[in-house]
C-alpha positions as CSV (number, residue, x, y, z in Angstrom):
1,M,2.4,-26.2,59.6
2,K,-1.1,-27.5,59.9
3,S,-0.4,-28.8,63.5
4,L,0.8,-25.4,64.4
5,I,-2.4,-23.7,63.1
6,T,-4.5,-26.4,65.0
7,V,-2.6,-25.8,68.2
8,L,-3.0,-21.8,67.7
9,W,-6.7,-22.4,66.9
10,L,-7.3,-24.6,70.0
11,A,-5.6,-22.0,72.2
12,F,-7.8,-19.3,70.9
13,S,-11.0,-21.4,71.2
14,I,-10.0,-22.1,74.9
15,V,-9.4,-18.4,75.6
16,A,-12.7,-17.5,73.8
17,V,-14.9,-20.0,75.6
18,A,-13.3,-19.1,79.1
19,Q,-14.6,-15.6,78.6
20,V,-18.1,-16.2,77.6
21,S,-20.5,-15.2,80.5
22,T,-22.9,-17.6,81.9
23,D,-25.1,-15.2,83.4
24,T,-28.7,-14.8,81.9
25,E,-31.5,-12.5,82.6
26,V,-33.7,-15.3,83.9
27,N,-31.4,-16.8,86.8
28,T,-32.1,-20.5,87.2
29,S,-29.4,-20.9,89.6
30,S,-30.1,-23.2,92.6
31,K,-27.7,-21.7,95.1
32,L,-29.2,-21.6,98.6
33,G,-30.7,-18.3,99.5
34,E,-30.6,-16.9,95.9
35,I,-34.2,-17.7,95.0
36,R,-36.6,-18.6,97.8
37,P,-40.3,-18.9,96.4
38,G,-42.7,-19.8,99.0
39,Y,-46.0,-19.2,100.5
40,Y,-46.4,-16.5,103.0
41,V,-49.4,-15.6,105.3
42,I,-49.2,-12.0,106.5
43,A,-52.7,-11.6,107.7
44,K,-53.9,-11.8,111.2
45,P,-56.5,-14.7,112.2
46,F,-60.1,-13.9,111.0
47,E,-59.1,-10.8,108.9
48,V,-60.4,-10.8,105.4
49,T,-57.7,-11.6,103.0
50,M,-56.7,-12.0,99.4
51,T,-53.8,-13.8,97.6
52,V,-51.1,-11.8,95.5
53,N,-48.0,-13.2,93.7
54,V,-44.7,-11.3,94.0
55,W,-41.9,-12.1,91.5
56,G,-38.5,-10.6,90.6
57,E,-36.0,-8.6,92.6
58,V,-37.1,-9.1,96.0
59,P,-35.7,-11.4,98.6
60,L,-38.9,-13.5,99.3
61,Q,-40.7,-14.3,96.0
62,G,-43.9,-16.1,96.3
63,L,-47.5,-16.3,96.9
64,Y,-48.7,-13.9,99.6
65,V,-52.0,-14.1,101.8
66,V,-52.4,-10.4,102.8
67,P,-55.2,-8.2,104.2
68,V,-57.6,-6.6,101.8
69,Q,-56.4,-2.9,101.1
70,T,-52.7,-3.9,101.0
71,D,-51.0,-1.5,98.7
72,I,-47.9,-2.0,96.4
73,V,-45.4,-0.5,98.9
74,Q,-46.6,-2.7,101.7
75,I,-46.4,-5.9,99.6
76,I,-42.8,-5.1,98.5
77,S,-42.0,-4.6,102.3
78,Y,-43.7,-8.0,103.1
79,S,-41.5,-9.4,100.5
80,G,-38.3,-8.2,102.2
81,G,-37.9,-4.8,100.5
82,P,-36.3,-4.2,97.0
83,K,-33.0,-5.7,96.3
84,E,-30.0,-3.4,95.4
85,K,-30.7,-3.9,91.5
86,S,-34.6,-3.6,91.7
87,D,-36.0,-1.2,89.3
88,L,-38.5,0.8,91.4
89,E,-39.4,3.1,88.7
90,D,-40.9,0.5,86.6
91,I,-42.8,-2.3,88.7
92,L,-45.3,-4.4,86.7
93,I,-48.6,-5.3,87.9
94,Y,-50.6,-7.9,86.0
95,R,-54.3,-7.7,87.0
96,A,-57.2,-10.1,86.0
97,T,-59.8,-8.5,83.8
98,D,-63.4,-9.3,83.4
99,S,-63.2,-11.8,80.3
100,K,-66.6,-10.8,79.0
101,K,-65.6,-7.3,78.3
102,S,-62.0,-7.8,76.8
103,N,-60.4,-10.8,75.0
104,A,-57.4,-10.3,77.3
105,Q,-57.4,-12.2,80.6
106,R,-55.0,-9.9,82.2
107,T,-54.1,-6.4,81.9
108,M,-50.5,-4.8,82.7
109,M,-50.0,-1.6,84.5
110,R,-46.7,0.1,85.3
111,V,-46.1,1.5,88.6
112,N,-43.4,4.1,89.7
113,V,-42.8,3.2,93.4
114,V,-40.2,6.0,93.7
115,D,-43.0,8.5,93.0
116,I,-45.3,6.9,95.8
117,V,-42.6,6.9,98.3
118,E,-41.8,10.7,97.6
119,G,-45.4,11.4,98.0
120,E,-46.0,12.6,94.3
121,K,-48.5,9.7,93.9
122,R,-51.0,7.8,96.0
123,P,-50.1,4.2,96.6
124,L,-51.8,1.7,94.5
125,V,-54.1,-0.8,96.3
126,L,-53.8,-4.3,95.2
127,Q,-56.7,-6.7,94.2
128,P,-57.0,-10.4,94.7
129,G,-55.0,-12.3,92.1
130,D,-52.6,-9.4,91.3
131,M,-49.0,-10.5,90.0
132,I,-46.4,-8.0,91.1
133,V,-43.1,-8.2,89.0
134,V,-40.2,-6.1,90.3
135,K,-37.9,-6.0,87.3
136,K,-34.0,-5.7,87.6
137,I,-32.0,-2.6,86.5
138,P,-30.0,-3.6,83.4
139,D,-26.4,-4.2,84.1
140,A,-24.1,-1.6,82.8
141,L,-20.7,-2.4,81.1
142,T,-18.1,-2.8,83.8
143,W,-14.3,-2.5,83.5
144,L,-14.1,-6.2,84.1
145,D,-16.3,-6.7,80.8
146,I,-14.2,-4.1,78.8
147,F,-11.2,-5.9,80.1
148,A,-12.4,-9.3,79.0
149,I,-13.5,-8.1,75.6
150,T,-9.9,-6.3,75.1
151,T,-8.3,-9.5,76.1
152,T,-10.4,-11.6,73.5
153,I,-9.7,-9.2,70.7
154,T,-5.9,-9.2,71.6
155,S,-5.8,-12.9,71.6
156,L,-7.6,-13.0,68.2
157,L,-5.5,-10.6,66.6
158,T,-2.3,-12.4,68.0
159,L,-3.5,-15.6,66.5
160,I,-4.2,-13.9,63.1
161,I,-0.8,-12.3,63.0
162,S,0.7,-15.7,63.9
163,V,-1.1,-17.7,61.3
164,I,-0.1,-14.9,58.6
165,A,3.5,-15.0,59.8
166,L,3.7,-18.7,59.8
167,S,2.1,-19.0,56.3
168,K,4.6,-17.0,54.5
């Protein structure tokens, strides 16, 4: 009886572990081409430049040396444009502040690039040292996720019913 319960428990454990997702919000995968941080010089020779960082859901993340007066739309274009899951309605810009006036060393601004592209707002001009973070649109529950959850619940119920039936 104990060996049967052990075998059933082991089978359930394998099914449950096999269905656990390994995806995380911060992807640390080392697959080629998935994450390509780097150093990019966009400016022409002898042009006045500044450096900005671009992180998140863009193909070419990294440090950019760009002309002064570069705006948010241009830097996203320089970085390869938005990915399919880029949240263009909530881009974060972290900007250095004057530490004498405030305790915070950086302020955060939220920018809706869709409004800029549609002409409702003017493009935000970047400043030296800005960090631009293009966030990912949260994943919705897919049919594959629902199927995996249903399979796990069915396996658990089958195990419980089997243990109850065998213990009688």
